[in-house]
BATIPA-768228 format. One record per residue (C-alpha): residue number from 0; residue in one letter; x, y, z. Coordinates in nm, 3 decimals, m for minus. Each point is the difference from the previous one (the first is absolute). Layout:
N
SITE,i,aa,xx,yy,zz
SITE,NUM,a,X,Y,Z;
...
//
This chain:
98
SITE,i,aa,xx,yy,zz
SITE,0,m,m4.299,1.672,m14.902;
SITE,1,t,0.096,m0.315,m0.199;
SITE,2,f,0.289,m0.032,m0.214;
SITE,3,d,m0.326,m0.026,m0.305;
SITE,4,e,m0.150,0.298,0.113;
SITE,5,a,0.270,0.213,m0.003;
SITE,6,l,0.059,m0.120,m0.357;
SITE,7,d,m0.341,0.012,m0.102;
SITE,8,e,0.002,0.435,0.216;
SITE,9,l,0.291,0.110,m0.178;
SITE,10,e,0.025,m0.203,m0.372;
SITE,11,p,m0.300,0.292,m0.122;
SITE,12,r,0.173,0.294,0.167;
SITE,13,t,0.386,m0.155,m0.126;
SITE,14,i,0.286,0.014,m0.241;
SITE,15,w,0.008,m0.445,0.056;
SITE,16,s,0.367,m0.084,m0.217;
SITE,17,s,m0.018,m0.380,m0.003;
SITE,18,e,0.315,m0.033,0.207;
SITE,19,m,m0.234,0.187,0.304;
SITE,20,r,m0.301,m0.213,m0.172;
SITE,21,d,0.245,m0.321,0.124;
SITE,22,l,0.160,0.135,0.346;
SITE,23,l,m0.254,0.036,0.181;
SITE,24,e,m0.179,m0.317,m0.156;
SITE,25,q,0.369,m0.108,0.184;
SITE,26,l,m0.047,0.147,0.284;
SITE,27,r,m0.408,m0.131,0.043;
SITE,28,e,0.117,m0.364,0.001;
SITE,29,t,0.286,0.088,0.210;
SITE,30,y,m0.144,0.118,0.308;
SITE,31,a,m0.380,m0.041,m0.105;
SITE,32,p,m0.046,m0.309,m0.201;
SITE,33,t,m0.282,m0.245,m0.007;
SITE,34,i,m0.072,m0.229,0.198;
SITE,35,e,m0.323,m0.278,m0.126;
SITE,36,m,m0.076,m0.212,0.235;
SITE,37,t,m0.355,m0.181,0.073;
SITE,38,k,m0.278,0.180,0.155;
SITE,39,n,0.045,m0.325,0.315;
SITE,40,q,0.354,0.253,0.017;
SITE,41,y,m0.176,0.291,m0.062;
SITE,42,w,m0.250,m0.039,0.253;
SITE,43,f,0.251,m0.113,0.275;
SITE,44,i,0.247,0.280,m0.144;
SITE,45,t,m0.284,0.307,0.018;
SITE,46,s,m0.234,m0.136,0.236;
SITE,47,e,m0.042,0.081,0.379;
SITE,48,y,0.016,m0.312,0.089;
SITE,49,e,0.217,m0.045,0.364;
SITE,50,k,0.083,0.361,m0.078;
SITE,51,e,0.245,m0.036,0.260;
SITE,52,s,0.172,m0.300,m0.121;
SITE,53,v,0.025,0.041,m0.364;
SITE,54,v,0.344,0.219,0.066;
SITE,55,e,0.152,m0.293,0.175;
SITE,56,a,m0.107,m0.221,m0.286;
SITE,57,v,0.068,0.166,m0.274;
SITE,58,a,0.360,0.019,0.195;
SITE,59,n,0.028,m0.281,0.101;
SITE,60,l,m0.190,m0.230,m0.326;
SITE,61,t,0.201,m0.315,0.004;
SITE,62,v,0.001,m0.034,0.391;
SITE,63,d,m0.310,0.149,0.139;
SITE,64,d,m0.252,m0.265,0.185;
SITE,65,i,m0.270,0.287,m0.177;
SITE,66,i,0.118,m0.171,m0.369;
SITE,67,k,0.024,m0.329,0.085;
SITE,68,e,m0.275,m0.062,0.149;
SITE,69,k,m0.269,0.178,m0.264;
SITE,70,f,0.151,m0.049,m0.309;
SITE,71,h,0.165,m0.286,m0.197;
SITE,72,s,0.366,0.068,0.023;
SITE,73,n,0.028,0.092,m0.428;
SITE,74,f,m0.295,0.267,0.202;
SITE,75,w,0.260,0.296,m0.207;
SITE,76,k,0.139,m0.174,m0.310;
SITE,77,p,0.147,0.080,m0.243;
SITE,78,l,0.094,0.287,0.255;
SITE,79,s,0.252,0.190,0.220;
SITE,80,e,m0.042,0.053,0.304;
SITE,81,k,0.148,0.363,m0.145;
SITE,82,q,m0.210,m0.016,m0.249;
SITE,83,v,m0.296,0.000,0.267;
SITE,84,v,0.105,0.212,0.203;
SITE,85,q,0.016,0.272,m0.322;
SITE,86,a,m0.333,m0.094,m0.002;
SITE,87,w,m0.126,0.054,0.356;
SITE,88,l,0.200,0.328,0.002;
SITE,89,h,m0.131,0.179,m0.303;
SITE,90,p,m0.327,m0.225,m0.147;
SITE,91,e,m0.046,0.213,m0.275;
SITE,92,t,0.252,m0.242,m0.182;
SITE,93,i,m0.191,m0.240,0.038;
SITE,94,k,m0.124,m0.210,m0.350;
SITE,95,v,m0.335,m0.262,0.095;
SITE,96,v,0.061,m0.318,m0.208;
SITE,97,d,m0.183,m0.391,m0.008;
//
């Protein structure tokens, strides 16, 4: 369950104070921020593409031969390595933008 789904489920059953909602929003931004990426970046993160190599590629974004061979050096920009790994672990946080 995502933070947004939890908020939607709790809201009708709970008396909310603005401080509680703000706290939950801060937790969502800290632990499950929305990560904006292109369709190609999303495809790489969520596809079955060389599944055995994906974990290694994501873990070694700046040095892995797969990334250097298959993608332009700016493929992941402006994302940080942390954002890419977080998106791979939690694809529900991805927002595709182009």
